[in-house]
OpenMM code with the backbone's topology and positions (N, CA, C; nanometers):
from openmm import Vec3, app, unit

residues = "MET SER GLU ARG ASN THR PRO GLN VAL GLY GLU TRP TYR LYS MET GLN ASP GLY VAL SER PHE GLU VAL THR ALA THR ASP ILE ASP GLU GLY MET VAL THR ILE GLN PHE PHE ASP GLY ALA ILE GLU GLU VAL SER LEU ALA ASP TRP GLU GLU MET ALA LEU GLU ALA ARG GLU PRO PRO ALA ASP ASP TRP GLN ALA LEU ILE ALA PRO LEU ALA GLY PRO GLU GLY GLU GLU PRO PRO SER PRO PRO LEU TRP SER GLY PRO LEU ASP SER PRO ASP ILE GLU LEU GLU TRP GLY GLU".split()
positions = [
    Vec3(4.3503, -8.7346, 18.7212),
    Vec3(4.3218, -8.9069, 18.7608),
    Vec3(4.3037, -8.9149, 18.9262),
    Vec3(4.2261, -9.0815, 18.8733),
    Vec3(4.1753, -9.1157, 18.9506),
    Vec3(4.2055, -9.1206, 19.1219),
    Vec3(4.1939, -9.1661, 19.2141),
    Vec3(4.2971, -9.2418, 19.2951),
    Vec3(4.2919, -9.3644, 19.3393),
    Vec3(4.2950, -9.4426, 19.2190),
    Vec3(4.2944, -9.5627, 19.2039),
    Vec3(4.4332, -9.6346, 19.0887),
    Vec3(4.4181, -9.5166, 18.9974),
    Vec3(4.5605, -9.4719, 18.9021),
    Vec3(4.6060, -9.3659, 18.9465),
    Vec3(4.6471, -9.3256, 19.1224),
    Vec3(4.7909, -9.2174, 19.1114),
    Vec3(4.9408, -9.3063, 19.2076),
    Vec3(5.0038, -9.3696, 19.0815),
    Vec3(5.1316, -9.4133, 19.1230),
    Vec3(5.2194, -9.3361, 19.2761),
    Vec3(5.2269, -9.4449, 19.3818),
    Vec3(5.2598, -9.4692, 19.4836),
    Vec3(5.3902, -9.4849, 19.4666),
    Vec3(5.4727, -9.3501, 19.5309),
    Vec3(5.6020, -9.4186, 19.5681),
    Vec3(5.6386, -9.5421, 19.6480),
    Vec3(5.7034, -9.6384, 19.6180),
    Vec3(5.6826, -9.7473, 19.6594),
    Vec3(5.6030, -9.8682, 19.6991),
    Vec3(5.5577, -9.8508, 19.6455),
    Vec3(5.4327, -9.9322, 19.5771),
    Vec3(5.4571, -10.0654, 19.5068),
    Vec3(5.4245, -10.0963, 19.4476),
    Vec3(5.4609, -10.2321, 19.3988),
    Vec3(5.2870, -10.3011, 19.3649),
    Vec3(5.3142, -10.3059, 19.1588),
    Vec3(5.2125, -10.3450, 19.0921),
    Vec3(5.2703, -10.4275, 19.0215),
    Vec3(5.0995, -10.5022, 18.9702),
    Vec3(5.1626, -10.6232, 18.8796),
    Vec3(5.0807, -10.5593, 18.7559),
    Vec3(5.1569, -10.5940, 18.5947),
    Vec3(5.0774, -10.5927, 18.4681),
    Vec3(5.0420, -10.7001, 18.4212),
    Vec3(4.9655, -10.6538, 18.3565),
    Vec3(4.8808, -10.7754, 18.2853),
    Vec3(4.9156, -10.9198, 18.2894),
    Vec3(5.1082, -10.8739, 18.1905),
    Vec3(5.1868, -11.0289, 18.1439),
    Vec3(5.2315, -11.0644, 18.2833),
    Vec3(5.2289, -11.0293, 18.4047),
    Vec3(5.2610, -11.0605, 18.5439),
    Vec3(5.3966, -10.9706, 18.5642),
    Vec3(5.4365, -10.8827, 18.5168),
    Vec3(5.5705, -10.8235, 18.5816),
    Vec3(5.5373, -10.7119, 18.6367),
    Vec3(5.6171, -10.7247, 18.7937),
    Vec3(5.6063, -10.6160, 18.8904),
    Vec3(5.7123, -10.5139, 18.8277),
    Vec3(5.6757, -10.4601, 18.9364),
    Vec3(5.7837, -10.3171, 18.9165),
    Vec3(5.7680, -10.1896, 19.0621),
    Vec3(5.8260, -10.1561, 19.1048),
    Vec3(5.7879, -10.0569, 19.1882),
    Vec3(5.8133, -9.8907, 19.1827),
    Vec3(5.7243, -9.8406, 19.2391),
    Vec3(5.7587, -9.6368, 19.1886),
    Vec3(5.8954, -9.6425, 19.2334),
    Vec3(5.9556, -9.5687, 19.2021),
    Vec3(6.0374, -9.5120, 19.2274),
    Vec3(6.0923, -9.3669, 19.2916),
    Vec3(5.9798, -9.2715, 19.1560),
    Vec3(5.9604, -9.1077, 19.1607),
    Vec3(5.7968, -9.1038, 19.0834),
    Vec3(5.7657, -8.9798, 19.1615),
    Vec3(5.7003, -8.9221, 19.0033),
    Vec3(5.7128, -8.7541, 19.0249),
    Vec3(5.6959, -8.7627, 18.9410),
    Vec3(5.7116, -8.5633, 18.8887),
    Vec3(5.6263, -8.5342, 18.7868),
    Vec3(5.5151, -8.4728, 18.8808),
    Vec3(5.3534, -8.4265, 18.9052),
    Vec3(5.4133, -8.3343, 18.7177),
    Vec3(5.5506, -8.2285, 18.7597),
    Vec3(5.5166, -8.1422, 18.6481),
    Vec3(5.5572, -8.1352, 18.5194),
    Vec3(5.6540, -8.2650, 18.5872),
    Vec3(5.7369, -8.3124, 18.4574),
    Vec3(5.6389, -8.3776, 18.3924),
    Vec3(5.5437, -8.4901, 18.4892),
    Vec3(5.4627, -8.5763, 18.4214),
    Vec3(5.4580, -8.7691, 18.3754),
    Vec3(5.5898, -8.7314, 18.4651),
    Vec3(5.6900, -8.9305, 18.4225),
    Vec3(5.6362, -8.9708, 18.6009),
    Vec3(5.6858, -9.0662, 18.5477),
    Vec3(5.6691, -9.2260, 18.6840),
    Vec3(5.8780, -9.3159, 18.7272),
    Vec3(5.8458, -9.3050, 18.7998),
    Vec3(5.9528, -9.3627, 18.7510),
    Vec3(5.9360, -9.5243, 18.7856),
    Vec3(6.0169, -9.6396, 18.7287),
    Vec3(5.9734, -9.8168, 18.7958),
    Vec3(6.0867, -9.8343, 18.7713),
    Vec3(6.0834, -10.0204, 18.8423),
    Vec3(6.2062, -10.0098, 18.8272),
    Vec3(6.1908, -10.0969, 18.9080),
    Vec3(6.1968, -10.1967, 18.7927),
    Vec3(6.1267, -10.3728, 18.8458),
    Vec3(6.2147, -10.4486, 18.8710),
    Vec3(6.1923, -10.5583, 18.9380),
    Vec3(6.3081, -10.6801, 18.9917),
    Vec3(6.4248, -10.7264, 19.0130),
    Vec3(6.3850, -10.6846, 18.8273),
    Vec3(6.5634, -10.7349, 18.7939),
    Vec3(6.6834, -10.6011, 18.7951),
    Vec3(6.5941, -10.4773, 18.8591),
    Vec3(6.7117, -10.3971, 18.8300),
    Vec3(6.7037, -10.2647, 18.7674),
    Vec3(6.6517, -10.3325, 18.6845),
    Vec3(6.6074, -10.2251, 18.5669),
    Vec3(6.4773, -10.0907, 18.5794),
    Vec3(6.5302, -9.9457, 18.4585),
    Vec3(6.4593, -9.8596, 18.5215),
    Vec3(6.4258, -9.8340, 18.4182),
    Vec3(6.2816, -9.7563, 18.4365),
    Vec3(6.2236, -9.7315, 18.2908),
    Vec3(6.1662, -9.5897, 18.4341),
    Vec3(6.0952, -9.5126, 18.2675),
    Vec3(5.9829, -9.3864, 18.2571),
    Vec3(5.8547, -9.3907, 18.2046),
    Vec3(5.7782, -9.4237, 18.2425),
    Vec3(5.6443, -9.3948, 18.1902),
    Vec3(5.5736, -9.2622, 18.2535),
    Vec3(5.5016, -9.1963, 18.1174),
    Vec3(5.4719, -9.1057, 18.1701),
    Vec3(5.3094, -9.1256, 18.2173),
    Vec3(5.2841, -8.9646, 18.3126),
    Vec3(5.1673, -9.0326, 18.3507),
    Vec3(5.0632, -9.0158, 18.2393),
    Vec3(5.0658, -9.0016, 18.1154),
    Vec3(4.9332, -9.0316, 18.0501),
    Vec3(4.9718, -9.1523, 18.0053),
    Vec3(5.0546, -9.1972, 18.0320),
    Vec3(5.1151, -9.3950, 17.9748),
    Vec3(5.0088, -9.4565, 18.0592),
    Vec3(5.0370, -9.4012, 18.2208),
    Vec3(5.0554, -9.4796, 18.3076),
    Vec3(4.8836, -9.4912, 18.3871),
    Vec3(4.7882, -9.4077, 18.3441),
    Vec3(4.6516, -9.4458, 18.3018),
    Vec3(4.6319, -9.5015, 18.2783),
    Vec3(4.6872, -9.5171, 18.1384),
    Vec3(4.6469, -9.6076, 18.0813),
    Vec3(4.6705, -9.7780, 18.0889),
    Vec3(4.7532, -9.8035, 18.1680),
    Vec3(4.8146, -9.8851, 18.1727),
    Vec3(4.7491, -9.9997, 18.3176),
    Vec3(4.7047, -10.1365, 18.2598),
    Vec3(4.6420, -10.1859, 18.3149),
    Vec3(4.6936, -10.2825, 18.4772),
    Vec3(4.6510, -10.2236, 18.5485),
    Vec3(4.7394, -10.2534, 18.6778),
    Vec3(4.7130, -10.3184, 18.8043),
    Vec3(4.7206, -10.3664, 18.8700),
    Vec3(4.7181, -10.4798, 19.0373),
    Vec3(4.8481, -10.4282, 19.0714),
    Vec3(4.7487, -10.3597, 19.1801),
    Vec3(4.8303, -10.3836, 19.3300),
    Vec3(4.9343, -10.4982, 19.4108),
    Vec3(5.0424, -10.5289, 19.3896),
    Vec3(5.0764, -10.6011, 19.4671),
    Vec3(5.1647, -10.6545, 19.6315),
    Vec3(5.1806, -10.7233, 19.6375),
    Vec3(5.2637, -10.7070, 19.7748),
    Vec3(5.4258, -10.6691, 19.7418),
    Vec3(5.4841, -10.6005, 19.7831),
    Vec3(5.6452, -10.6603, 19.7229),
    Vec3(5.7403, -10.7485, 19.7461),
    Vec3(5.7874, -10.8391, 19.5997),
    Vec3(5.8944, -10.9217, 19.6260),
    Vec3(5.9593, -10.9504, 19.7686),
    Vec3(5.9497, -11.0598, 19.8046),
    Vec3(6.0304, -11.1026, 19.9007),
    Vec3(6.1520, -11.1307, 19.8605),
    Vec3(6.2590, -11.0467, 19.9787),
    Vec3(6.3575, -11.0025, 19.9526),
    Vec3(6.4721, -11.2146, 19.9670),
    Vec3(6.4217, -11.2186, 19.8606),
    Vec3(6.5200, -11.3375, 19.7901),
    Vec3(6.5678, -11.3499, 19.6817),
    Vec3(6.7229, -11.3470, 19.7426),
    Vec3(6.8008, -11.3692, 19.5989),
    Vec3(6.8528, -11.4319, 19.5375),
    Vec3(6.8040, -11.5632, 19.5652),
    Vec3(6.8444, -11.7000, 19.5185),
    Vec3(6.7082, -11.6544, 19.3436),
    Vec3(6.6189, -11.5389, 19.3648),
    Vec3(6.5087, -11.5734, 19.2829),
    Vec3(6.5434, -11.5025, 19.1983),
    Vec3(6.6719, -11.3787, 19.1933),
    Vec3(6.7399, -11.3557, 19.0525),
    Vec3(6.7824, -11.4093, 18.9947),
    Vec3(6.9541, -11.5251, 19.0765),
    Vec3(6.8992, -11.6737, 18.9745),
    Vec3(6.8863, -11.7307, 18.9533),
    Vec3(6.7531, -11.7885, 19.0252),
    Vec3(6.6620, -11.8768, 18.9464),
    Vec3(6.7160, -11.9015, 18.7976),
    Vec3(6.6551, -11.8359, 18.7198),
    Vec3(6.7249, -11.8583, 18.5547),
    Vec3(6.8201, -11.9122, 18.5516),
    Vec3(6.9178, -11.8836, 18.5903),
    Vec3(7.0941, -11.9838, 18.6222),
    Vec3(7.0604, -12.1156, 18.5976),
    Vec3(6.9607, -12.1772, 18.6973),
    Vec3(6.9824, -12.2868, 18.7365),
    Vec3(6.9652, -12.3880, 18.6389),
    Vec3(6.9659, -12.5290, 18.6279),
    Vec3(6.8684, -12.6348, 18.5188),
    Vec3(6.7600, -12.6132, 18.5599),
    Vec3(6.6923, -12.7291, 18.4454),
    Vec3(6.5792, -12.7633, 18.4289),
    Vec3(6.5178, -12.7765, 18.6330),
    Vec3(6.4003, -12.7830, 18.6370),
    Vec3(6.3475, -12.7950, 18.8100),
    Vec3(6.3768, -12.9936, 18.7577),
    Vec3(6.3696, -12.9822, 18.8566),
    Vec3(6.4225, -13.1230, 18.9655),
    Vec3(6.5714, -13.1326, 18.9241),
    Vec3(6.6644, -13.1284, 18.8667),
    Vec3(6.8219, -13.1165, 18.8489),
    Vec3(6.8770, -13.0394, 18.9451),
    Vec3(6.9665, -13.0696, 18.9913),
    Vec3(7.1117, -12.9814, 19.0984),
    Vec3(7.1264, -12.9293, 19.0020),
    Vec3(7.2358, -12.7484, 19.0230),
    Vec3(7.3646, -12.6709, 18.9213),
    Vec3(7.3897, -12.7756, 18.9436),
    Vec3(7.5087, -12.7422, 18.8815),
    Vec3(7.6968, -12.8112, 18.8617),
    Vec3(7.7294, -12.7453, 18.9290),
    Vec3(7.8073, -12.8235, 19.0213),
    Vec3(7.8935, -12.8095, 19.1141),
    Vec3(8.0175, -12.7542, 19.0503),
    Vec3(8.0838, -12.7050, 19.1979),
    Vec3(8.1792, -12.5506, 19.1301),
    Vec3(8.2909, -12.7146, 19.1324),
    Vec3(8.4277, -12.6838, 19.0494),
    Vec3(8.4863, -12.7701, 19.0584),
    Vec3(8.6158, -12.8171, 19.1417),
    Vec3(8.6156, -12.9753, 19.1241),
    Vec3(8.7318, -12.9859, 19.3056),
    Vec3(8.8901, -12.9236, 19.2507),
    Vec3(8.9672, -12.8726, 19.3361),
    Vec3(9.1060, -12.7969, 19.2709),
    Vec3(9.1769, -12.9286, 19.3564),
    Vec3(9.2818, -12.9772, 19.2540),
    Vec3(9.4013, -12.9672, 19.3228),
    Vec3(9.5165, -12.9536, 19.2697),
    Vec3(9.5295, -12.8371, 19.2959),
    Vec3(9.6880, -12.7745, 19.2452),
    Vec3(9.7352, -12.7793, 19.3833),
    Vec3(9.9191, -12.6981, 19.3239),
    Vec3(10.0033, -12.6769, 19.4198),
    Vec3(9.9545, -12.5356, 19.5577),
    Vec3(9.8621, -12.4798, 19.5300),
    Vec3(9.8448, -12.3001, 19.5888),
    Vec3(9.7245, -12.4223, 19.6532),
    Vec3(9.6578, -12.5153, 19.6185),
    Vec3(9.5352, -12.5236, 19.7270),
    Vec3(9.5790, -12.5588, 19.8269),
    Vec3(9.7178, -12.6564, 19.8979),
    Vec3(9.7395, -12.6456, 20.0771),
    Vec3(9.9356, -12.5977, 20.0397),
    Vec3(9.9058, -12.4283, 19.9975),
    Vec3(10.0481, -12.4355, 19.9865),
    Vec3(10.1737, -12.4542, 20.1466),
    Vec3(10.2931, -12.5407, 20.0678),
    Vec3(10.3402, -12.5276, 20.2013),
    Vec3(10.4973, -12.5539, 20.1930),
    Vec3(10.4720, -12.3604, 20.2100),
    Vec3(10.5603, -12.2773, 20.1798),
    Vec3(10.6180, -12.2160, 20.3912),
    Vec3(10.7013, -12.2007, 20.3883),
    Vec3(10.8512, -12.1332, 20.4439),
    Vec3(10.8869, -12.0385, 20.4931),
    Vec3(10.8084, -11.9548, 20.5793),
    Vec3(10.8298, -11.8013, 20.5688),
    Vec3(10.9909, -11.7665, 20.6205),
    Vec3(11.0741, -11.7471, 20.6134),
    Vec3(11.1793, -11.7147, 20.6815),
    Vec3(11.2067, -11.6023, 20.7285),
    Vec3(11.2491, -11.5132, 20.8892),
    Vec3(11.2233, -11.3602, 20.8349),
    Vec3(11.4257, -11.3647, 20.9556),
    Vec3(11.4421, -11.2583, 20.9199),
    Vec3(11.5507, -11.2484, 20.9312),
    Vec3(11.6210, -11.2280, 21.0308),
    Vec3(11.7559, -11.2656, 21.0364),
    Vec3(11.7605, -11.3250, 21.1388),
    Vec3(11.8299, -11.2159, 21.2290),
] * unit.nanometer
topology = app.Topology()
chain = topology.addChain("A")
for resn in residues:
    res = topology.addResidue(resn, chain)
    for name in ("N", "CA", "C"):
        topology.addAtom(name, app.Element.getBySymbol(name[0]), res)
């Protein structure tokens, strides 16, 4: 395996289809590489398959939690829906507590 193709734990890579992942573990004896995608999915790849993958080293993604929920938002330019305004009896409880006399 060439130095270029050696999986490095903690490093991020990008596949040809643009999907990025981090190498989280390698087991040379078993011939496996464990990778974790940005969405949290974990996958094991054999070293033989790793060597065949067309990968590009990349910077780690920003710690941006909004990137994870971006697909949940509406089309670009639209604001996400606001939570409903509640106006029920529990919104401003008028409770008087009496402690033992």
